[in-house]
N, CA and C atoms of all chains as a GROMACS GRO file, in nm:
protein
  570
    1MET      N    1  -0.465  -0.836  -2.935
    1MET     CA    2  -0.491  -0.980  -2.948
    1MET      C    3  -0.360  -1.057  -2.932
    2HIS      N    4  -0.367  -1.164  -2.855
    2HIS     CA    5  -0.247  -1.247  -2.837
    2HIS      C    6  -0.208  -1.311  -2.971
    3ILE      N    7  -0.079  -1.336  -2.986
    3ILE     CA    8  -0.031  -1.405  -3.107
    3ILE      C    9  -0.106  -1.537  -3.123
    4SER      N   10  -0.124  -1.609  -3.012
    4SER     CA   11  -0.190  -1.740  -3.019
    4SER      C   12  -0.337  -1.726  -3.057
    5GLU      N   13  -0.402  -1.617  -3.016
    5GLU     CA   14  -0.542  -1.595  -3.054
    5GLU      C   15  -0.553  -1.564  -3.203
    6PHE      N   16  -0.456  -1.488  -3.253
    6PHE     CA   17  -0.456  -1.460  -3.398
    6PHE      C   18  -0.437  -1.590  -3.476
    7GLN      N   19  -0.343  -1.673  -3.428
    7GLN     CA   20  -0.320  -1.802  -3.494
    7GLN      C   21  -0.448  -1.886  -3.491
    8GLU      N   22  -0.519  -1.883  -3.380
    8GLU     CA   23  -0.642  -1.961  -3.366
    8GLU      C   24  -0.751  -1.908  -3.461
    9MET      N   25  -0.755  -1.777  -3.476
    9MET     CA   26  -0.852  -1.718  -3.571
    9MET      C   27  -0.820  -1.765  -3.713
   10MET      N   28  -0.691  -1.766  -3.747
   10MET     CA   29  -0.652  -1.815  -3.881
   10MET      C   30  -0.690  -1.961  -3.898
   11ARG      N   31  -0.680  -2.038  -3.789
   11ARG     CA   32  -0.721  -2.179  -3.795
   11ARG      C   33  -0.870  -2.190  -3.828
   12ARG      N   34  -0.952  -2.112  -3.756
   12ARG     CA   35  -1.097  -2.117  -3.780
   12ARG      C   36  -1.131  -2.078  -3.924
   13LEU      N   37  -1.063  -1.976  -3.973
   13LEU     CA   38  -1.096  -1.925  -4.107
   13LEU      C   39  -1.043  -2.014  -4.219
   14TYR      N   40  -0.921  -2.067  -4.200
   14TYR     CA   41  -0.849  -2.119  -4.318
   14TYR      C   42  -0.791  -2.260  -4.304
   15PHE      N   43  -0.805  -2.324  -4.188
   15PHE     CA   44  -0.733  -2.451  -4.172
   15PHE      C   45  -0.772  -2.552  -4.280
   16HIS      N   46  -0.900  -2.556  -4.316
   16HIS     CA   47  -0.946  -2.654  -4.415
   16HIS      C   48  -0.876  -2.635  -4.549
   17ARG      N   49  -0.850  -2.509  -4.584
   17ARG     CA   50  -0.782  -2.482  -4.711
   17ARG      C   51  -0.632  -2.501  -4.696
   18ASP      N   52  -0.577  -2.450  -4.583
   18ASP     CA   53  -0.431  -2.456  -4.561
   18ASP      C   54  -0.383  -2.602  -4.557
   19ASN      N   55  -0.462  -2.685  -4.488
   19ASN     CA   56  -0.421  -2.823  -4.471
   19ASN      C   57  -0.427  -2.899  -4.604
   20GLU      N   58  -0.525  -2.864  -4.685
   20GLU     CA   59  -0.539  -2.927  -4.817
   20GLU      C   60  -0.422  -2.886  -4.908
   21ARG      N   61  -0.384  -2.757  -4.899
   21ARG     CA   62  -0.274  -2.705  -4.983
   21ARG      C   63  -0.141  -2.766  -4.943
   22GLY      N   64  -0.122  -2.784  -4.812
   22GLY     CA   65   0.000  -2.847  -4.763
   22GLY      C   66   0.110  -2.748  -4.728
   23VAL      N   67   0.216  -2.801  -4.668
   23VAL     CA   68   0.325  -2.719  -4.613
   23VAL      C   69   0.400  -2.647  -4.725
   24LYS      N   70   0.438  -2.721  -4.830
   24LYS     CA   71   0.519  -2.661  -4.937
   24LYS      C   72   0.443  -2.546  -5.004
   25GLY      N   73   0.319  -2.572  -5.040
   25GLY     CA   74   0.239  -2.470  -5.108
   25GLY      C   75   0.210  -2.350  -5.019
   26THR      N   76   0.190  -2.373  -4.891
   26THR     CA   77   0.162  -2.263  -4.799
   26THR      C   78   0.287  -2.180  -4.776
   27HIS      N   79   0.404  -2.247  -4.770
   27HIS     CA   80   0.529  -2.172  -4.759
   27HIS      C   81   0.550  -2.086  -4.884
   28GLU      N   82   0.515  -2.140  -4.998
   28GLU     CA   83   0.530  -2.062  -5.123
   28GLU      C   84   0.443  -1.936  -5.120
   29TRP      N   85   0.323  -1.947  -5.063
   29TRP     CA   86   0.237  -1.829  -5.049
   29TRP      C   87   0.301  -1.727  -4.955
   30LEU      N   88   0.362  -1.778  -4.847
   30LEU     CA   89   0.430  -1.688  -4.753
   30LEU      C   90   0.541  -1.611  -4.824
   31VAL      N   91   0.619  -1.682  -4.904
   31VAL     CA   92   0.728  -1.618  -4.980
   31VAL      C   93   0.670  -1.508  -5.071
   32GLU      N   94   0.559  -1.540  -5.137
   32GLU     CA   95   0.494  -1.445  -5.228
   32GLU      C   96   0.448  -1.320  -5.152
   33GLU      N   97   0.394  -1.339  -5.033
   33GLU     CA   98   0.346  -1.224  -4.954
   33GLU      C   99   0.463  -1.137  -4.906
   34VAL      N  100   0.575  -1.201  -4.874
   34VAL     CA  101   0.693  -1.124  -4.833
   34VAL      C  102   0.745  -1.040  -4.950
   35GLU      N  103   0.735  -1.096  -5.070
   35GLU     CA  104   0.774  -1.021  -5.190
   35GLU      C  105   0.677  -0.904  -5.215
   36GLU      N  106   0.548  -0.929  -5.197
   36GLU     CA  107   0.449  -0.820  -5.215
   36GLU      C  108   0.471  -0.709  -5.112
   37LEU      N  109   0.513  -0.748  -4.992
   37LEU     CA  110   0.546  -0.648  -4.889
   37LEU      C  111   0.663  -0.563  -4.935
   38ARG      N  112   0.764  -0.625  -4.995
   38ARG     CA  113   0.880  -0.550  -5.047
   38ARG      C  114   0.834  -0.448  -5.151
   39GLU      N  115   0.747  -0.493  -5.240
   39GLU     CA  116   0.699  -0.402  -5.346
   39GLU      C  117   0.623  -0.284  -5.287
   40ALA      N  118   0.537  -0.312  -5.190
   40ALA     CA  119   0.459  -0.204  -5.126
   40ALA      C  120   0.552  -0.106  -5.054
   41LEU      N  121   0.657  -0.160  -4.989
   41LEU     CA  122   0.753  -0.074  -4.919
   41LEU      C  123   0.827   0.015  -5.019
   42GLU      N  124   0.864  -0.043  -5.132
   42GLU     CA  125   0.935   0.035  -5.234
   42GLU      C  126   0.847   0.148  -5.287
   43GLU      N  127   0.718   0.117  -5.300
   43GLU     CA  128   0.625   0.219  -5.352
   43GLU      C  129   0.580   0.318  -5.245
   44GLU      N  130   0.618   0.289  -5.120
   44GLU     CA  131   0.582   0.375  -5.006
   44GLU      C  132   0.432   0.401  -4.999
   45ASP      N  133   0.354   0.296  -5.027
   45ASP     CA  134   0.208   0.303  -5.025
   45ASP      C  135   0.161   0.251  -4.890
   46LYS      N  136   0.130   0.344  -4.797
   46LYS     CA  137   0.101   0.308  -4.658
   46LYS      C  138  -0.012   0.206  -4.647
   47GLU      N  139  -0.120   0.226  -4.722
   47GLU     CA  140  -0.234   0.134  -4.713
   47GLU      C  141  -0.194  -0.006  -4.760
   48ALA      N  142  -0.121  -0.011  -4.871
   48ALA     CA  143  -0.076  -0.141  -4.923
   48ALA      C  144   0.024  -0.205  -4.826
   49ILE      N  145   0.111  -0.124  -4.766
   49ILE     CA  146   0.210  -0.177  -4.671
   49ILE      C  147   0.138  -0.244  -4.554
   50GLU      N  148   0.036  -0.177  -4.499
   50GLU     CA  149  -0.038  -0.235  -4.386
   50GLU      C  150  -0.103  -0.368  -4.426
   51LYS      N  151  -0.162  -0.371  -4.544
   51LYS     CA  152  -0.229  -0.494  -4.589
   51LYS      C  153  -0.128  -0.607  -4.610
   52GLU      N  154  -0.010  -0.573  -4.661
   52GLU     CA  155   0.091  -0.677  -4.684
   52GLU      C  156   0.151  -0.728  -4.553
   53PHE      N  157   0.170  -0.638  -4.455
   53PHE     CA  158   0.212  -0.686  -4.323
   53PHE      C  159   0.109  -0.784  -4.267
   54ALA      N  160  -0.020  -0.748  -4.284
   54ALA     CA  161  -0.129  -0.836  -4.236
   54ALA      C  162  -0.121  -0.971  -4.305
   55ASP      N  163  -0.098  -0.969  -4.436
   55ASP     CA  164  -0.092  -1.095  -4.511
   55ASP      C  165   0.027  -1.181  -4.467
   56VAL      N  166   0.142  -1.119  -4.442
   56VAL     CA  167   0.259  -1.199  -4.403
   56VAL      C  168   0.234  -1.269  -4.269
   57ILE      N  169   0.183  -1.195  -4.171
   57ILE     CA  170   0.161  -1.261  -4.041
   57ILE      C  171   0.047  -1.363  -4.052
   58ALA      N  172  -0.050  -1.338  -4.140
   58ALA     CA  173  -0.160  -1.433  -4.158
   58ALA      C  174  -0.109  -1.565  -4.218
   59TRP      N  175  -0.026  -1.553  -4.321
   59TRP     CA  176   0.027  -1.675  -4.384
   59TRP      C  177   0.126  -1.746  -4.294
   60LEU      N  178   0.199  -1.671  -4.212
   60LEU     CA  179   0.289  -1.733  -4.115
   60LEU      C  180   0.208  -1.814  -4.014
   61ALA      N  181   0.096  -1.758  -3.969
   61ALA     CA  182   0.008  -1.828  -3.874
   61ALA      C  183  -0.053  -1.952  -3.941
   62SER      N  184  -0.093  -1.939  -4.067
   62SER     CA  185  -0.147  -2.054  -4.140
   62SER      C  186  -0.044  -2.167  -4.148
   63LEU      N  187   0.080  -2.130  -4.179
   63LEU     CA  188   0.187  -2.230  -4.189
   63LEU      C  189   0.212  -2.296  -4.053
   64ALA      N  190   0.206  -2.214  -3.948
   64ALA     CA  191   0.224  -2.269  -3.812
   64ALA      C  192   0.111  -2.367  -3.781
   65ASN      N  193  -0.011  -2.334  -3.821
   65ASN     CA  194  -0.124  -2.424  -3.794
   65ASN      C  195  -0.106  -2.561  -3.857
   66ILE      N  196  -0.062  -2.564  -3.982
   66ILE     CA  197  -0.055  -2.696  -4.049
   66ILE      C  198   0.074  -2.770  -4.015
   67THR      N  199   0.166  -2.705  -3.943
   67THR     CA  200   0.288  -2.776  -3.901
   67THR      C  201   0.287  -2.803  -3.750
   68GLY      N  202   0.175  -2.769  -3.685
   68GLY     CA  203   0.161  -2.801  -3.542
   68GLY      C  204   0.250  -2.719  -3.451
   69ILE      N  205   0.279  -2.597  -3.493
   69ILE     CA  206   0.365  -2.509  -3.412
   69ILE      C  207   0.280  -2.402  -3.345
   70ASN      N  208   0.304  -2.377  -3.216
   70ASN     CA  209   0.243  -2.265  -3.146
   70ASN      C  210   0.335  -2.145  -3.164
   71LEU      N  211   0.292  -2.054  -3.250
   71LEU     CA  212   0.378  -1.941  -3.291
   71LEU      C  213   0.417  -1.854  -3.172
   72GLU      N  214   0.322  -1.828  -3.083
   72GLU     CA  215   0.353  -1.743  -2.966
   72GLU      C  216   0.454  -1.811  -2.874
   73LYS      N  217   0.433  -1.938  -2.849
   73LYS     CA  218   0.525  -2.013  -2.762
   73LYS      C  219   0.665  -2.016  -2.824
   74ALA      N  220   0.672  -2.043  -2.954
   74ALA     CA  221   0.801  -2.048  -3.023
   74ALA      C  222   0.870  -1.911  -3.016
   75ALA      N  223   0.792  -1.804  -3.038
   75ALA     CA  224   0.850  -1.668  -3.037
   75ALA      C  225   0.905  -1.633  -2.900
   76LEU      N  226   0.829  -1.669  -2.794
   76LEU     CA  227   0.871  -1.628  -2.660
   76LEU      C  228   0.978  -1.720  -2.601
   77GLU      N  229   0.988  -1.838  -2.655
   77GLU     CA  230   1.098  -1.924  -2.609
   77GLU      C  231   1.232  -1.871  -2.660
   78LYS      N  232   1.232  -1.816  -2.782
   78LYS     CA  233   1.358  -1.763  -2.835
   78LYS      C  234   1.380  -1.618  -2.792
   79TYR      N  235   1.275  -1.537  -2.798
   79TYR     CA  236   1.287  -1.393  -2.767
   79TYR      C  237   1.207  -1.364  -2.641
   80ASN      N  238   1.273  -1.354  -2.529
   80ASN     CA  239   1.201  -1.330  -2.403
   80ASN      C  240   1.269  -1.218  -2.325
   81ASN      N  241   1.254  -1.098  -2.380
   81ASN     CA  242   1.307  -0.976  -2.317
   81ASN      C  243   1.459  -0.963  -2.320
   82LYS      N  244   1.524  -1.058  -2.387
   82LYS     CA  245   1.669  -1.048  -2.405
   82LYS      C  246   1.704  -1.093  -2.546
   83CYS      N  247   1.812  -1.040  -2.599
   83CYS     CA  248   1.863  -1.093  -2.725
   83CYS      C  249   1.911  -1.236  -2.700
   84PRO      N  250   1.866  -1.333  -2.782
   84PRO     CA  251   1.907  -1.472  -2.758
   84PRO      C  252   2.057  -1.495  -2.779
   85LYS      N  253   2.125  -1.402  -2.847
   85LYS     CA  254   2.269  -1.421  -2.870
   85LYS      C  255   2.353  -1.362  -2.756
   86CYS      N  256   2.335  -1.232  -2.728
   86CYS     CA  257   2.421  -1.167  -2.628
   86CYS      C  258   2.359  -1.167  -2.488
   87ARG      N  259   2.230  -1.208  -2.480
   87ARG     CA  260   2.156  -1.212  -2.353
   87ARG      C  261   2.138  -1.073  -2.293
   88CYS      N  262   2.146  -0.969  -2.375
   88CYS     CA  263   2.131  -0.832  -2.327
   88CYS      C  264   2.000  -0.769  -2.378
   89SER      N  265   1.957  -0.665  -2.308
   89SER     CA  266   1.844  -0.584  -2.350
   89SER      C  267   1.876  -0.437  -2.321
   90PRO      N  268   1.891  -0.356  -2.425
   90PRO     CA  269   1.887  -0.389  -2.567
   90PRO      C  270   2.009  -0.472  -2.611
   91CYS      N  271   1.994  -0.532  -2.727
   91CYS     CA  272   2.100  -0.616  -2.784
   91CYS      C  273   2.232  -0.540  -2.793
   92GLN      N  274   2.339  -0.607  -2.752
   92GLN     CA  275   2.472  -0.545  -2.763
   92GLN      C  276   2.568  -0.633  -2.842
   93CYS      N  277   2.511  -0.715  -2.929
   93CYS     CA  278   2.596  -0.799  -3.013
   93CYS      C  279   2.694  -0.710  -3.091
   94THR      N  280   2.813  -0.760  -3.110
   94THR     CA  281   2.916  -0.677  -3.174
   94THR      C  282   2.945  -0.718  -3.318
   95PHE      N  283   2.867  -0.815  -3.372
   95PHE     CA  284   2.893  -0.855  -3.512
   95PHE      C  285   2.849  -0.746  -3.606
   96MET      N  286   0.105  -1.330  -2.515
   96MET     CA  287   0.150  -1.193  -2.537
   96MET      C  288   0.082  -1.135  -2.661
   97HIS      N  289   0.036  -1.011  -2.648
   97HIS     CA  290  -0.026  -0.946  -2.763
   97HIS      C  291   0.077  -0.927  -2.875
   98ILE      N  292   0.029  -0.926  -2.998
   98ILE     CA  293   0.117  -0.901  -3.112
   98ILE      C  294   0.189  -0.768  -3.091
   99SER      N  295   0.116  -0.668  -3.045
   99SER     CA  296   0.176  -0.534  -3.026
   99SER      C  297   0.280  -0.535  -2.915
  100GLU      N  298   0.261  -0.618  -2.812
  100GLU     CA  299   0.361  -0.628  -2.706
  100GLU      C  300   0.489  -0.695  -2.758
  101PHE      N  301   0.470  -0.795  -2.842
  101PHE     CA  302   0.588  -0.860  -2.901
  101PHE      C  303   0.664  -0.760  -2.988
  102GLN      N  304   0.588  -0.682  -3.067
  102GLN     CA  305   0.653  -0.581  -3.151
  102GLN      C  306   0.728  -0.480  -3.065
  103GLU      N  307   0.669  -0.442  -2.952
  103GLU     CA  308   0.733  -0.345  -2.862
  103GLU      C  309   0.860  -0.406  -2.799
  104MET      N  310   0.855  -0.533  -2.768
  104MET     CA  311   0.976  -0.600  -2.714
  104MET      C  312   1.087  -0.598  -2.818
  105MET      N  313   1.050  -0.626  -2.944
  105MET     CA  314   1.151  -0.620  -3.051
  105MET      C  315   1.208  -0.480  -3.063
  106ARG      N  316   1.123  -0.379  -3.044
  106ARG     CA  317   1.171  -0.240  -3.049
  106ARG      C  318   1.275  -0.215  -2.940
  107ARG      N  319   1.244  -0.259  -2.818
  107ARG     CA  320   1.339  -0.238  -2.707
  107ARG      C  321   1.472  -0.307  -2.734
  108LEU      N  322   1.463  -0.428  -2.787
  108LEU     CA  323   1.585  -0.507  -2.806
  108LEU      C  324   1.667  -0.461  -2.927
  109TYR      N  325   1.598  -0.425  -3.037
  109TYR     CA  326   1.669  -0.415  -3.166
  109TYR      C  327   1.650  -0.288  -3.246
  110PHE      N  328   1.566  -0.194  -3.197
  110PHE     CA  329   1.537  -0.080  -3.284
  110PHE      C  330   1.664  -0.007  -3.328
  111HIS      N  331   1.760   0.008  -3.236
  111HIS     CA  332   1.883   0.082  -3.269
  111HIS      C  333   1.957   0.016  -3.385
  112ARG      N  334   1.955  -0.116  -3.390
  112ARG     CA  335   2.023  -0.187  -3.498
  112ARG      C  336   1.937  -0.188  -3.625
  113ASP      N  337   1.807  -0.214  -3.606
  113ASP     CA  338   1.715  -0.224  -3.721
  113ASP      C  339   1.710  -0.092  -3.797
  114ASN      N  340   1.702   0.017  -3.723
  114ASN     CA  341   1.690   0.148  -3.786
  114ASN      C  342   1.817   0.184  -3.862
  115GLU      N  343   1.929   0.145  -3.806
  115GLU     CA  344   2.058   0.171  -3.871
  115GLU      C  345   2.071   0.090  -4.001
  116ARG      N  346   2.025  -0.035  -3.995
  116ARG     CA  347   2.032  -0.124  -4.113
  116ARG      C  348   1.940  -0.075  -4.224
  117GLY      N  349   1.823  -0.025  -4.184
  117GLY     CA  350   1.728   0.028  -4.281
  117GLY      C  351   1.627  -0.072  -4.333
  118VAL      N  352   1.531  -0.022  -4.409
  118VAL     CA  353   1.417  -0.103  -4.455
  118VAL      C  354   1.462  -0.212  -4.551
  119LYS      N  355   1.543  -0.177  -4.651
  119LYS     CA  356   1.583  -0.274  -4.752
  119LYS      C  357   1.661  -0.390  -4.689
  120GLY      N  358   1.759  -0.356  -4.606
  120GLY     CA  359   1.842  -0.459  -4.542
  120GLY      C  360   1.762  -0.546  -4.446
  121THR      N  361   1.667  -0.485  -4.377
  121THR     CA  362   1.586  -0.562  -4.281
  121THR      C  363   1.490  -0.654  -4.356
  122HIS      N  364   1.436  -0.606  -4.469
  122HIS     CA  365   1.351  -0.694  -4.550
  122HIS      C  366   1.433  -0.811  -4.603
  123GLU      N  367   1.558  -0.786  -4.641
  123GLU     CA  368   1.644  -0.895  -4.690
  123GLU      C  369   1.665  -1.001  -4.581
  124TRP      N  370   1.681  -0.957  -4.455
  124TRP     CA  371   1.694  -1.052  -4.345
  124TRP      C  372   1.566  -1.134  -4.328
  125LEU      N  373   1.451  -1.066  -4.344
  125LEU     CA  374   1.322  -1.137  -4.334
  125LEU      C  375   1.314  -1.246  -4.441
  126VAL      N  376   1.354  -1.212  -4.562
  126VAL     CA  377   1.353  -1.311  -4.673
  126VAL      C  378   1.443  -1.430  -4.637
  127GLU      N  379   1.559  -1.400  -4.583
  127GLU     CA  380   1.654  -1.504  -4.544
  127GLU      C  381   1.594  -1.596  -4.437
  128GLU      N  382   1.525  -1.537  -4.340
  128GLU     CA  383   1.465  -1.618  -4.233
  128GLU      C  384   1.352  -1.707  -4.287
  129VAL      N  385   1.276  -1.655  -4.384
  129VAL     CA  386   1.169  -1.736  -4.444
  129VAL      C  387   1.229  -1.854  -4.520
  130GLU      N  388   1.345  -1.833  -4.582
  130GLU     CA  389   1.416  -1.941  -4.650
  130GLU      C  390   1.468  -2.044  -4.548
  131GLU      N  391   1.522  -1.995  -4.437
  131GLU     CA  392   1.570  -2.089  -4.333
  131GLU      C  393   1.455  -2.170  -4.274
  132LEU      N  394   1.337  -2.108  -4.266
  132LEU     CA  395   1.218  -2.181  -4.219
  132LEU      C  396   1.185  -2.293  -4.318
  133ARG      N  397   1.195  -2.264  -4.448
  133ARG     CA  398   1.168  -2.367  -4.550
  133ARG      C  399   1.264  -2.484  -4.533
  134GLU      N  400   1.391  -2.453  -4.510
  134GLU     CA  401   1.491  -2.559  -4.495
  134GLU      C  402   1.462  -2.644  -4.371
  135ALA      N  403   1.427  -2.579  -4.261
  135ALA     CA  404   1.396  -2.652  -4.137
  135ALA      C  405   1.273  -2.740  -4.157
  136LEU      N  406   1.172  -2.688  -4.230
  136LEU     CA  407   1.051  -2.767  -4.257
  136LEU      C  408   1.084  -2.889  -4.342
  137GLU      N  409   1.170  -2.871  -4.440
  137GLU     CA  410   1.210  -2.983  -4.526
  137GLU      C  411   1.282  -3.091  -4.446
  138GLU      N  412   1.364  -3.046  -4.350
  138GLU     CA  413   1.440  -3.141  -4.268
  138GLU      C  414   1.356  -3.201  -4.155
  139GLU      N  415   1.234  -3.147  -4.139
  139GLU     CA  416   1.144  -3.193  -4.033
  139GLU      C  417   1.210  -3.192  -3.896
  140ASP      N  418   1.288  -3.087  -3.870
  140ASP     CA  419   1.360  -3.071  -3.744
  140ASP      C  420   1.277  -2.978  -3.654
  141LYS      N  421   1.199  -3.038  -3.562
  141LYS     CA  422   1.102  -2.961  -3.482
  141LYS      C  423   1.165  -2.843  -3.409
  142GLU      N  424   1.280  -2.867  -3.347
  142GLU     CA  425   1.345  -2.760  -3.270
  142GLU      C  426   1.386  -2.644  -3.363
  143ALA      N  427   1.444  -2.681  -3.476
  143ALA     CA  428   1.485  -2.577  -3.573
  143ALA      C  429   1.364  -2.506  -3.630
  144ILE      N  430   1.256  -2.581  -3.656
  144ILE     CA  431   1.133  -2.521  -3.710
  144ILE      C  432   1.080  -2.415  -3.613
  145GLU      N  433   1.076  -2.449  -3.484
  145GLU     CA  434   1.026  -2.352  -3.384
  145GLU      C  435   1.112  -2.227  -3.383
  146LYS      N  436   1.244  -2.245  -3.387
  146LYS     CA  437   1.334  -2.129  -3.385
  146LYS      C  438   1.318  -2.043  -3.510
  147GLU      N  439   1.296  -2.106  -3.624
  147GLU     CA  440   1.281  -2.028  -3.747
  147GLU      C  441   1.146  -1.955  -3.752
  148PHE      N  442   1.041  -2.018  -3.699
  148PHE     CA  443   0.914  -1.944  -3.687
  148PHE      C  444   0.935  -1.820  -3.599
  149ALA      N  445   1.008  -1.839  -3.488
  149ALA     CA  446   1.037  -1.725  -3.398
  149ALA      C  447   1.112  -1.616  -3.472
  150ASP      N  448   1.210  -1.656  -3.551
  150ASP     CA  449   1.290  -1.557  -3.624
  150ASP      C  450   1.206  -1.481  -3.728
  151VAL      N  451   1.117  -1.552  -3.797
  151VAL     CA  452   1.038  -1.484  -3.899
  151VAL      C  453   0.948  -1.379  -3.835
  152ILE      N  454   0.879  -1.414  -3.727
  152ILE     CA  455   0.789  -1.314  -3.666
  152ILE      C  456   0.872  -1.202  -3.602
  153ALA      N  457   0.992  -1.234  -3.553
  153ALA     CA  458   1.078  -1.131  -3.493
  153ALA      C  459   1.124  -1.030  -3.599
  154TRP      N  460   1.167  -1.079  -3.714
  154TRP     CA  461   1.212  -0.988  -3.820
  154TRP      C  462   1.097  -0.912  -3.882
  155LEU      N  463   0.979  -0.975  -3.885
  155LEU     CA  464   0.860  -0.903  -3.934
  155LEU      C  465   0.828  -0.787  -3.840
  156ALA      N  466   0.838  -0.812  -3.709
  156ALA     CA  467   0.813  -0.705  -3.610
  156ALA      C  468   0.920  -0.596  -3.621
  157SER      N  469   1.045  -0.636  -3.643
  157SER     CA  470   1.152  -0.537  -3.661
  157SER      C  471   1.124  -0.448  -3.781
  158LEU      N  472   1.082  -0.510  -3.891
  158LEU     CA  473   1.052  -0.434  -4.013
  158LEU      C  474   0.933  -0.340  -3.989
  159ALA      N  475   0.835  -0.388  -3.915
  159ALA     CA  476   0.719  -0.303  -3.882
  159ALA      C  477   0.765  -0.184  -3.797
  160ASN      N  478   0.856  -0.208  -3.704
  160ASN     CA  479   0.905  -0.098  -3.619
  160ASN      C  480   0.970   0.013  -3.700
  161ILE      N  481   1.054  -0.024  -3.795
  161ILE     CA  482   1.126   0.082  -3.867
  161ILE      C  483   1.044   0.142  -3.981
  162THR      N  484   0.926   0.084  -4.008
  162THR     CA  485   0.840   0.144  -4.110
  162THR      C  486   0.717   0.211  -4.047
  163GLY      N  487   0.712   0.213  -3.914
  163GLY     CA  488   0.605   0.285  -3.845
  163GLY      C  489   0.469   0.218  -3.856
  164ILE      N  490   0.470   0.085  -3.868
  164ILE     CA  491   0.344   0.010  -3.880
  164ILE      C  492   0.315  -0.064  -3.749
  165ASN      N  493   0.189  -0.055  -3.705
  165ASN     CA  494   0.144  -0.134  -3.590
  165ASN      C  495   0.094  -0.267  -3.647
  166LEU      N  496   0.174  -0.370  -3.625
  166LEU     CA  497   0.148  -0.500  -3.686
  166LEU      C  498   0.014  -0.558  -3.642
  167GLU      N  499  -0.019  -0.544  -3.513
  167GLU     CA  500  -0.145  -0.599  -3.462
  167GLU      C  501  -0.264  -0.526  -3.524
  168LYS      N  502  -0.255  -0.396  -3.530
  168LYS     CA  503  -0.364  -0.315  -3.587
  168LYS      C  504  -0.382  -0.351  -3.736
  169ALA      N  505  -0.271  -0.361  -3.806
  169ALA     CA  506  -0.278  -0.395  -3.949
  169ALA      C  507  -0.340  -0.533  -3.968
  170ALA      N  508  -0.298  -0.629  -3.884
  170ALA     CA  509  -0.349  -0.766  -3.897
  170ALA      C  510  -0.499  -0.772  -3.871
  171LEU      N  511  -0.544  -0.699  -3.768
  171LEU     CA  512  -0.686  -0.709  -3.730
  171LEU      C  513  -0.776  -0.623  -3.818
  172GLU      N  514  -0.717  -0.525  -3.883
  172GLU     CA  515  -0.798  -0.449  -3.978
  172GLU      C  516  -0.831  -0.534  -4.101
  173LYS      N  517  -0.737  -0.616  -4.141
  173LYS     CA  518  -0.763  -0.701  -4.259
  173LYS      C  519  -0.834  -0.831  -4.221
  174TYR      N  520  -0.786  -0.894  -4.111
  174TYR     CA  521  -0.840  -1.025  -4.069
  174TYR      C  522  -0.912  -1.008  -3.935
  175ASN      N  523  -1.043  -0.998  -3.938
  175ASN     CA  524  -1.116  -0.978  -3.813
  175ASN      C  525  -1.235  -1.074  -3.806
  176ASN      N  526  -1.200  -1.200  -3.784
  176ASN     CA  527  -1.298  -1.307  -3.769
  176ASN      C  528  -1.374  -1.343  -3.896
  177LYS      N  529  -1.335  -1.280  -4.007
  177LYS     CA  530  -1.395  -1.317  -4.135
  177LYS      C  531  -1.287  -1.317  -4.241
  178CYS      N  532  -1.304  -1.397  -4.342
  178CYS     CA  533  -1.216  -1.389  -4.458
  178CYS      C  534  -1.239  -1.253  -4.525
  179PRO      N  535  -1.132  -1.175  -4.551
  179PRO     CA  536  -1.154  -1.044  -4.612
  179PRO      C  537  -1.208  -1.050  -4.755
  180LYS      N  538  -1.199  -1.167  -4.818
  180LYS     CA  539  -1.249  -1.177  -4.956
  180LYS      C  540  -1.397  -1.216  -4.961
  181CYS      N  541  -1.433  -1.330  -4.898
  181CYS     CA  542  -1.571  -1.378  -4.908
  181CYS      C  543  -1.658  -1.331  -4.791
  182ARG      N  544  -1.595  -1.272  -4.688
  182ARG     CA  545  -1.664  -1.222  -4.568
  182ARG      C  546  -1.727  -1.336  -4.489
  183CYS      N  547  -1.675  -1.458  -4.505
  183CYS     CA  548  -1.730  -1.572  -4.432
  183CYS      C  549  -1.631  -1.626  -4.330
  184SER      N  550  -1.684  -1.700  -4.232
  184SER     CA  551  -1.602  -1.770  -4.134
  184SER      C  552  -1.663  -1.906  -4.111
  185PRO      N  553  -1.597  -2.014  -4.148
  185PRO     CA  554  -1.469  -2.018  -4.220
  185PRO      C  555  -1.484  -1.970  -4.364
  186CYS      N  556  -1.367  -1.941  -4.421
  186CYS     CA  557  -1.360  -1.893  -4.560
  186CYS      C  558  -1.431  -1.990  -4.654
  187GLN      N  559  -1.510  -1.932  -4.744
  187GLN     CA  560  -1.579  -2.015  -4.845
  187GLN      C  561  -1.546  -1.969  -4.986
  188CYS      N  562  -1.432  -1.903  -5.000
  188CYS     CA  563  -1.392  -1.859  -5.134
  188CYS      C  564  -1.390  -1.978  -5.228
  189THR      N  565  -1.427  -1.955  -5.352
  189THR     CA  566  -1.439  -2.067  -5.445
  189THR      C  567  -1.325  -2.072  -5.548
  190PHE      N  568  -1.228  -1.980  -5.535
  190PHE     CA  569  -1.117  -1.983  -5.632
  190PHE      C  570  -1.031  -2.105  -5.610
   0.00000   0.00000   0.00000
């Protein structure tokens, strides 16, 4: 599924709730899901890890929906087969 | 671009660095990018917001690469045209 199709699915499912909650509250949920992902990774619980990865990308798409950002377009404008810093593939940054 | 194709692009560009940094360090970068997204949203800087959304999904894909998770598969197993909690589209959860 395209990134933009996933974002659109999140819009159909959740836009009414996401928009009501607002940007600040939705970002806070994203932060919470990233923390839950850390916990699942620490516990090395594969099933929980997969679910938390799903939740992080879902909340990121929700946040993109209520801020009017096309996540796929934004991702490919910055990352398009080259590292945006060194312009190489694979990245050869020396920092 | 499919979510899995984006993840594969991140693998080509960054796996050598991501794998060396490890799971904990890569998760810390993800947290940092989510914070930078918050700052860009607060400043209402559209260009910066787009770049930070790109960075968050890029670091999420990097983290998925080094933990052996297929981000697209994980996302669609949990979110597949229905809310995973109420099984409705759109979501009708009452919490």
